[in-house]
MILUM-777550 format. One record per residue: x, y, z of N, C-alpha, C in turn. Coordinates in steps of 0.2 Angstrom, whole numbers, always signed. Layout:
# MILUM-777550
ATOM    n.px    n.py    n.pz   ca.px   ca.py   ca.pz    c.px    c.py    c.pz
ATOM       X       Y       Z       X       Y       Z       X       Y       Z
...
END
This chain:
# MILUM-777550
ATOM    n.px    n.py    n.pz   ca.px   ca.py   ca.pz    c.px    c.py    c.pz
ATOM    +260     -23     +93    +258     -27     +89    +251     -27     +83
ATOM    +254     -27     +78    +248     -27     +71    +240     -30     +72
ATOM    +237     -26     +69    +232     -29     +68    +230     -36     +65
ATOM    +227     -40     +66    +225     -46     +62    +223     -43     +55
ATOM    +223     -46     +47    +220     -43     +43    +216     -50     +41
ATOM    +211     -49     +40    +205     -55     +35    +205     -54     +27
ATOM    +205     -57     +25    +203     -60     +17    +194     -61     +18
ATOM    +192     -57     +12    +183     -59     +12    +180     -61      +5
ATOM    +175     -60      +4    +173     -61      -2    +166     -58      -3
ATOM    +164     -56      -9    +159     -49     -10    +152     -55     -13
ATOM    +148     -53     -10    +139     -56     -11    +136     -53     -13
ATOM    +130     -56     -15    +124     -52     -16    +118     -54     -10
ATOM    +116     -48      -7    +111     -50      -1    +104     -57      -5
ATOM    +101     -60      -2     +98     -64      -5     +90     -63      -4
ATOM     +86     -64      -8     +79     -60      -7     +77     -55     -11
ATOM     +70     -53     -13     +66     -49     -16     +69     -42     -12
ATOM     +71     -37     -15     +74     -29     -16     +67     -23     -16
ATOM     +65     -24     -10     +57     -18     -11     +58     -11      -8
ATOM     +58      -8     -10     +59      +0      -7     +51      +5      -9
ATOM     +52      +9      -3     +49     +14      -2     +47     +20      +0
ATOM     +43     +25      -3     +46     +32      -2     +37     +32      +3
ATOM     +41     +36      +8     +36     +38     +14     +35     +43     +15
ATOM     +28     +47     +16     +27     +54     +17     +32     +55     +24
ATOM     +35     +61     +25     +37     +64     +30     +33     +64     +38
ATOM     +27     +65     +36     +21     +64     +41     +19     +58     +43
ATOM     +20     +53     +38     +18     +46     +41     +21     +43     +47
ATOM     +17     +42     +51     +20     +38     +57     +17     +32     +56
ATOM     +13     +28     +52     +10     +22     +51     +12     +16     +49
ATOM     +14     +19     +41     +16     +15     +36     +21      +8     +38
ATOM     +26     +12     +38     +33      +7     +41     +31      +1     +45
ATOM     +28      +4     +51     +27      -3     +54     +21      -8     +51
ATOM     +16      -5     +47     +11      -8     +45     +17     -13     +39
ATOM     +20     -10     +35     +24     -16     +29     +29     -19     +34
ATOM     +32     -20     +37     +37     -23     +40     +32     -28     +44
ATOM     +25     -27     +46     +21     -33     +48     +18     -36     +42
ATOM     +17     -34     +37     +14     -37     +30     +20     -41     +27
ATOM     +26     -38     +28     +29     -40     +21     +32     -48     +23
ATOM     +35     -52     +19     +39     -58     +22     +46     -57     +26
ATOM     +48     -58     +30     +53     -58     +32     +59     -58     +29
ATOM     +61     -61     +26     +66     -62     +19     +66     -59     +15
ATOM     +61     -53     +15     +63     -49     +10     +65     -43     +12
ATOM     +71     -40      +7     +75     -33      +8     +69     -29      +7
ATOM     +69     -24     +13     +64     -19     +12     +68     -13     +15
ATOM     +68      -8     +11     +73      +0      +9     +67      +5     +12
ATOM     +67     +10     +15     +62     +17     +15     +67     +24     +14
ATOM     +64     +28     +11     +66     +36     +11     +60     +38     +12
ATOM     +61     +45     +14     +56     +49     +16     +56     +57     +12
ATOM     +49     +59     +10     +47     +64      +4     +46     +70     +10
ATOM     +49     +74      +9     +44     +81     +13     +38     +81     +11
ATOM     +34     +82     +15     +25     +82     +15     +22     +88     +19
ATOM     +18     +91     +19     +16     +94     +23     +11     +94     +27
ATOM     +11     +97     +35      +6     +95     +39      -1     +95     +39
ATOM      -2     +99     +34      -9     +98     +32     -10     +95     +26
ATOM     -18     +92     +25     -19     +90     +18     -24     +91     +14
ATOM     -20     +96      +9     -25     +99      +5     -24     +95      -6
ATOM     -28     +95      -7     -27     +95     -13     -20     +99     -16
ATOM     -19    +105     -15     -13    +110     -16      -6    +106     -13
ATOM      -7    +105      -5      -2    +102      -2      +3     +94      -6
ATOM      -5     +90      -7      -2     +83      -8      +1     +86     -17
ATOM      -1     +88     -20      +2     +90     -27     +10     +92     -27
ATOM     +11     +96     -23     +18     +98     -19     +23     +93     -19
ATOM     +20     +86     -17     +24     +83     -18     +27     +80     -23
ATOM     +25     +82     -29     +28     +78     -33     +36     +82     -34
ATOM     +36     +89     -35     +43     +90     -34     +47     +88     -32
ATOM     +46     +84     -25     +53     +81     -21     +54     +73     -21
ATOM     +49     +70     -26     +50     +62     -27     +56     +62     -29
ATOM     +58     +62     -34     +65     +62     -37     +71     +62     -34
ATOM     +71     +68     -28     +76     +67     -24     +77     +63     -18
ATOM     +70     +62     -17     +69     +55     -11     +70     +50     -14
ATOM     +69     +49     -19     +71     +43     -23     +79     +41     -24
ATOM     +82     +47     -24     +91     +47     -25     +93     +46     -17
ATOM     +89     +46     -12     +93     +44      -6     +93     +37      -5
ATOM     +92     +32     -10     +94     +25      -8    +100     +24     -10
ATOM    +104     +19      -8    +110     +18     -11    +109     +18     -19
ATOM    +117     +20     -20    +117     +22     -27    +119     +13     -29
ATOM    +114     +13     -36    +121      +8     -40    +113      +1     -40
ATOM    +108      +1     -34    +104      -4     -34    +101      -6     -38
ATOM     +97     -11     -38     +92     -14     -44     +87     -17     -41
ATOM     +80     -11     -39     +76     -14     -36     +69     -18     -39
ATOM     +67     -23     -38     +63     -28     -40     +53     -23     -40
ATOM     +53     -21     -34     +48     -16     -33     +49      -8     -30
ATOM     +46      -3     -33     +48      +3     -29     +40      +7     -26
ATOM     +40      +7     -20     +32      +9     -17     +32     +18     -18
ATOM     +28     +20     -17     +26     +27     -16     +20     +27      -9
ATOM     +21     +28      -5     +16     +28      +0     +11     +33      +2
ATOM      +7     +34      -5      +1     +38      -3      -5     +38      -7
ATOM      -8     +36      -4     -15     +37      -8     -17     +40     -10
ATOM     -20     +46     -10     -22     +53     -10     -18     +58     -15
ATOM     -10     +56     -12      -6     +60     -15      -4     +60     -23
ATOM      -6     +51     -26      -6     +48     -30     -13     +51     -35
ATOM     -18     +49     -31     -24     +54     -34     -22     +58     -40
ATOM     -18     +63     -34     -19     +70     -34     -14     +73     -41
ATOM      -5     +69     -40      -1     +69     -44      -2     +65     -52
ATOM      -7     +60     -49      -6     +55     -56      -1     +50     -56
ATOM      -2     +44     -57      +1     +36     -57      +8     +36     -61
ATOM      +6     +40     -68     +12     +41     -72     +16     +45     -71
ATOM     +15     +51     -68     +19     +55     -64     +23     +53     -60
ATOM     +19     +49     -55     +23     +47     -48     +29     +42     -52
ATOM     +28     +37     -55     +32     +33     -59     +39     +34     -61
ATOM     +36     +42     -66     +41     +44     -69     +45     +46     -64
ATOM     +44     +50     -58     +49     +54     -55     +54     +49     -51
ATOM     +50     +43     -51     +54     +38     -46     +60     +36     -49
ATOM     +57     +33     -56     +63     +31     -61     +67     +37     -65
ATOM     +66     +44     -62     +72     +47     -63     +78     +48     -58
ATOM     +77     +43     -53     +82     +43     -49     +83     +35     -46
ATOM     +83     +31     -49     +83     +24     -49     +81     +19     -53
ATOM     +84     +13     -51     +82      +7     -55     +77      +3     -52
ATOM     +71      +2     -57     +68      -3     -54     +62      -7     -57
ATOM     +62     -14     -57     +58     -17     -62     +50     -13     -63
ATOM     +49     -11     -56     +42     -12     -55     +41      -5     -51
ATOM     +34      -2     -52     +34      +4     -48     +25      +2     -47
ATOM     +24      +4     -41     +16      +4     -37     +17     +10     -32
ATOM     +11     +11     -31      +7     +14     -24      -2     +13     -23
ATOM      -3     +15     -18     -10     +13     -15     -16     +12     -22
ATOM     -14     +18     -24     -21     +17     -30     -19     +14     -33
ATOM     -13     +11     -37     -13      +6     -40     -16      -1     -39
ATOM     -13      -2     -34     -13      -8     -27     -21      -9     -26
ATOM     -25      -4     -25     -30      -4     -24     -35      -7     -31
ATOM     -33      -3     -39     -35      -7     -43     -34     -14     -43
ATOM     -29     -14     -44     -28     -22     -44     -30     -27     -41
ATOM     -31     -25     -33     -34     -30     -29     -42     -30     -30
ATOM     -45     -23     -32     -52     -26     -35     -53     -29     -41
ATOM     -50     -30     -47     -47     -35     -52     -47     -43     -48
ATOM     -44     -41     -43     -40     -50     -40     -46     -51     -37
ATOM     -50     -47     -35     -58     -49     -30     -63     -49     -34
ATOM     -63     -45     -41     -69     -46     -43     -73     -40     -39
ATOM     -71     -35     -37     -74     -29     -34     -75     -23     -39
ATOM     -80     -20     -40     -82     -14     -44     -86      -9     -41
ATOM     -90      -9     -34     -92      -5     -30     -89      -5     -23
ATOM     -85      +1     -21     -82      -1     -16     -88      +6     -11
ATOM     -86      +4      -3     -89     +11      +1     -82     +13      +2
ATOM     -80     +19      +3     -75     +22      +4     -74     +27     +11
ATOM     -72     +24     +16     -71     +28     +22     -63     +30     +23
ATOM     -65     +38     +23     -60     +42     +22     -57     +46     +29
ATOM     -50     +48     +28     -50     +52     +39     -51     +60     +33
ATOM     -50     +63     +27     -50     +69     +25     -56     +71     +22
ATOM     -54     +79     +22     -60     +82     +18     -61     +80     +13
ATOM     -68     +84     +10     -69     +82      +5     -68     +82      -3
ATOM     -64     +87      -2     -60     +88      -9     -54     +85     -10
ATOM     -52     +82      -5     -47     +77      -7     -51     +70      -8
ATOM     -54     +68      -5     -59     +62      -6     -63     +61     -13
ATOM     -64     +65     -14     -67     +69     -21     -62     +67     -26
ATOM     -54     +70     -27     -50     +66     -32     -49     +60     -29
ATOM     -48     +57     -27     -49     +50     -28     -55     +46     -27
ATOM     -60     +46     -26     -66     +44     -28     -66     +46     -37
ATOM     -63     +50     -40     -62     +53     -48     -58     +47     -52
ATOM     -51     +47     -48     -47     +42     -49     -50     +35     -51
ATOM     -53     +32     -46     -57     +26     -46     -62     +24     -52
ATOM     -65     +30     -52     -71     +31     -56     -70     +32     -62
ATOM     -64     +32     -64     -61     +31     -71     -59     +26     -73
ATOM     -57     +23     -67     -56     +14     -69     -60     +11     -67
ATOM     -68     +12     -68     -71      +6     -67     -73      +6     -60
ATOM     -73      +9     -56     -74      +7     -48     -78     +14     -44
ATOM     -85     +12     -44     -88     +18     -40     -87     +18     -33
ATOM     -89     +23     -29     -88     +26     -23     -94     +28     -20
ATOM    -100     +25     -21    -109     +29     -19    -108     +31      -9
ATOM    -107     +24      -7    -106     +26      -1     -99     +28      +1
ATOM     -99     +34      +6     -94     +37      +7     -93     +41     +15
ATOM     -89     +39     +18     -88     +43     +24     -82     +45     +26
ATOM     -80     +49     +30     -76     +50     +31     -74     +56     +41
ATOM     -69     +56     +42     -68     +59     +49     -66     +69     +48
ATOM     -67     +68     +41     -65     +77     +40     -59     +78     +45
ATOM     -55     +75     +43     -48     +81     +46     -42     +82     +42
ATOM     -40     +88     +44     -37     +92     +39     -29     +92     +41
ATOM     -26     +88     +45     -20     +88     +48     -18     +81     +49
ATOM     -10     +79     +47      -9     +71     +46      -7     +70     +54
ATOM      -5     +74     +56      -4     +74     +65     -13     +68     +70
ATOM     -16     +72     +68     -23     +69     +70     -25     +62     +66
ATOM     -24     +61     +61     -26     +55     +57     -22     +50     +60
ATOM     -17     +51     +61     -12     +44     +65     -14     +41     +73
ATOM     -18     +49     +73     -20     +46     +80     -28     +44     +81
ATOM     -30     +44     +76     -39     +41     +75     -37     +35     +79
ATOM     -42     +32     +82     -42     +25     +87     -45     +20     +81
ATOM     -40     +16     +82     -44     +10     +75     -52      +8     +78
ATOM     -53      +9     +86     -60      +6     +87     -64     +11     +83
ATOM     -60     +19     +82     -66     +24     +79     -65     +23     +73
ATOM     -62     +18     +69     -63     +16     +63     -65     +10     +61
ATOM     -65      +6     +66     -72      +1     +64     -77      +3     +67
ATOM     -80      +7     +71     -87      +9     +73     -90     +12     +66
ATOM     -86     +19     +62     -86     +22     +59     -89     +17     +51
ATOM     -84     +12     +48     -85      +6     +47     -92      +4     +46
ATOM     -94      +0     +52    -101      -2     +53    -105      +3     +52
ATOM    -105      +9     +55    -111     +12     +53    -113     +14     +43
ATOM    -105     +15     +43    -107     +16     +37    -109     +12     +31
ATOM    -107      +3     +32    -109      +0     +27    -116      -3     +29
ATOM    -119      -1     +34    -127      -1     +38    -132      -1     +31
ATOM    -134      -7     +27    -138      -6     +21    -135      -3     +13
ATOM    -129      -2     +14    -126      -1     +10    -125      -5      +4
ATOM    -126      -7      -3    -127     -11      -8    -120     -10     -10
ATOM    -116     -12     -10    -107     -12     -12    -107     -20     -13
ATOM    -100     -20     -15     -95     -28     -15     -90     -27     -11
ATOM     -88     -21      -6     -82     -22      -2     -81     -15      +1
ATOM     -76     -13      +6     -75      -7      +8     -69      -6      +9
ATOM     -66      +0      +7     -59      +3      +8     -58      +8     +12
ATOM     -54      +7     +16     -50     +12     +20     -46     +16     +18
ATOM     -45     +21     +18     -40     +24     +15     -36     +29     +19
ATOM     -31     +30     +15     -25     +32     +20     -18     +28     +23
ATOM     -13     +29     +22      -5     +24     +24      -6     +25     +31
ATOM      -8     +32     +33      -7     +35     +41     -12     +32     +46
ATOM     -18     +31     +41     -25     +28     +46     -23     +20     +49
ATOM     -24     +21     +56     -23     +12     +58     -30      +8     +55
ATOM     -27      +4     +51     -33      -1     +50     -33      -9     +52
ATOM     -24     -10     +51     -23     -17     +50     -27     -21     +55
ATOM     -28     -20     +61     -31     -24     +69     -38     -25     +66
ATOM     -42     -20     +62     -48     -19     +61     -51     -24     +54
ATOM     -47     -27     +50     -48     -30     +43     -52     -35     +47
ATOM     -49     -39     +50     -53     -47     +50     -59     -45     +51
ATOM     -57     -42     +60     -66     -42     +63     -69     -37     +58
ATOM     -69     -34     +56     -75     -30     +49     -76     -37     +46
ATOM     -73     -38     +41     -76     -45     +38     -79     -49     +39
ATOM     -76     -51     +46     -82     -55     +51     -90     -53     +52
ATOM     -88     -46     +54     -94     -44     +55    -100     -43     +48
ATOM     -95     -39     +42     -98     -37     +38    -100     -43     +32
ATOM     -96     -49     +30     -96     -53     +25     -94     -50     +19
ATOM     -89     -46     +19     -89     -45     +13     -80     -43     +14
ATOM     -76     -41      +9     -70     -40      +7     -67     -32     +12
ATOM     -63     -31     +13     -60     -25     +19     -55     -23     +17
ATOM     -54     -20     +12     -48     -16     +10     -45     -11     +14
ATOM     -37     -10     +13     -35      -3     +15     -29      -1     +14
ATOM     -26      +5     +14     -21      +8      +9     -14      +2      +9
ATOM     -13      +3     +16      -6      -1     +17      -6      -9     +15
ATOM     -12     -14     +17     -15     -19     +16     -13     -20      +9
ATOM     -17     -15      +3     -17     -17      -5     -10     -14      -7
ATOM      -5     -11      -3      -1      -8      -5      +6     -15      -4
ATOM      +4     -17      +1     +10     -22      +3      +7     -29      -3
ATOM      +1     -31      -3      +0     -36      -6      +2     -34     -15
ATOM      +1     -29     -17      +2     -27     -23     +12     -27     -26
ATOM     +15     -25     -20     +24     -27     -19     +23     -33     -21
ATOM     +21     -37     -14     +23     -45     -15     +21     -48     -20
ATOM     +17     -46     -24     +13     -49     -31     +17     -48     -37
ATOM     +20     -41     -37     +24     -39     -43     +31     -42     -41
ATOM     +34     -43     -33     +40     -45     -34     +40     -53     -34
ATOM     +34     -57     -33     +35     -64     -35     +35     -67     -28
ATOM     +33     -63     -23     +34     -65     -17     +27     -70     -14
ATOM     +29     -75     -10     +22     -79      -7     +19     -73      -1
ATOM     +10     -74      +1      +8     -71      +5     +10     -71     +11
ATOM     +12     -72     +17     +14     -72     +24      +8     -76     +26
ATOM      +7     -80     +31      +2     -82     +36      -2     -78     +39
ATOM      +2     -72     +43      -2     -67     +47      -4     -60     +42
ATOM      -5     -60     +38      -7     -56     +33     -15     -55     +31
ATOM     -17     -48     +34     -24     -50     +37     -30     -49     +29
ATOM     -36     -51     +30     -41     -51     +25     -42     -56     +18
ATOM     -47     -56     +17     -50     -59     +11     -45     -60      +5
ATOM     -42     -54      +5     -36     -52      +0     -31     -58      +0
ATOM     -28     -58      +7     -22     -61      +7     -23     -67      +7
ATOM     -30     -68     +11     -32     -75     +11     -32     -79      +3
ATOM     -35     -76      +0     -37     -78      -9     -29     -79     -10
ATOM     -23     -74     -10     -17     -74     -14     -13     -81      -9
ATOM     -14     -84      -2     -14     -88      +0     -14     -95      -2
ATOM     -19     -96      -3     -26    -101      -8     -21    -102     -14
ATOM     -20     -96     -19     -18     -98     -22     -10     -99     -25
ATOM      -6     -97     -17      +0     -98     -19      +1    -105     -18
ATOM      -4    -108     -11      -4    -116     -12      -7    -121     -17
ATOM     -11    -120     -20     -12    -122     -28      -5    -121     -33
ATOM      -3    -118     -32      +4    -117     -39     +10    -121     -34
ATOM     +10    -122     -28     +13    -126     -24     +13    -133     -29
ATOM      +9    -134     -28      +6    -144     -27      +3    -144     -34
ATOM      +5    -140     -38      +5    -140     -45      +8    -146     -51
ATOM      +8    -152     -53     +15    -157     -53     +19    -152     -60
ATOM     +23    -154     -59     +28    -153     -64     +29    -155     -72
ATOM     +30    -151     -77     +29    -153     -82     +32    -159     -84
ATOM     +36    -163     -82     +39    -169     -85     +34    -175     -80
ATOM     +27    -175     -75     +25    -176     -74     +26    -179     -66
ATOM     +31    -176     -63     +33    -176     -58     +30    -172     -52
ATOM     +27    -177     -48     +22    -171     -42     +28    -168     -38
END
């Protein structure tokens, strides 16, 4: 008996198409992005080789692998936004070089990463002076601070866990992050706090910290997801934490209730 043969039609998937290059050593960002992004957004991930030790040199080495990592996405796709998931790596390699390496291998309307996302978030919220909490050694943090300073953001209040390996970064307990942030912010004359590193577990401490501090709290994965949504024209989901997403939701609500040009509500 021959099998039934069925006819079919072809159609494109519905929704914005987002892509992300994740570090080989990162155990946190994929889960965070799936928590933050709208459920109906298409989300695809590739991995880039990265060293287990975090130094300025090992971060810079990633540039040579970015094009190959981008080439692993399905061929012929047009992405709305492509992200690179490394804050300190972007500061070390450079925003323009990261974008160029990704565009070498794929078609995308926009490219972002946590550094550009943080700068966009600071502009959105009107922040100029940040306290910075980083898991990394001073040299890595200093490169990020210099990149922020070049774009008008000061980070005179700085704290670090002084960790040199990614396997330890991902295992820093969120309670330790929250406690360190509270201590760092005592008497700090700043506009907000940035929790750096896509491998650091930060999402669940953003709201408690904002309640305690009375200031915006930003993190690498939070700002990256927010910026990718903004670039793709997506609305903020109700569950995303922090004043950053709260303000985005308020803006979305205002736009939704604006009268149309013909005078119809």
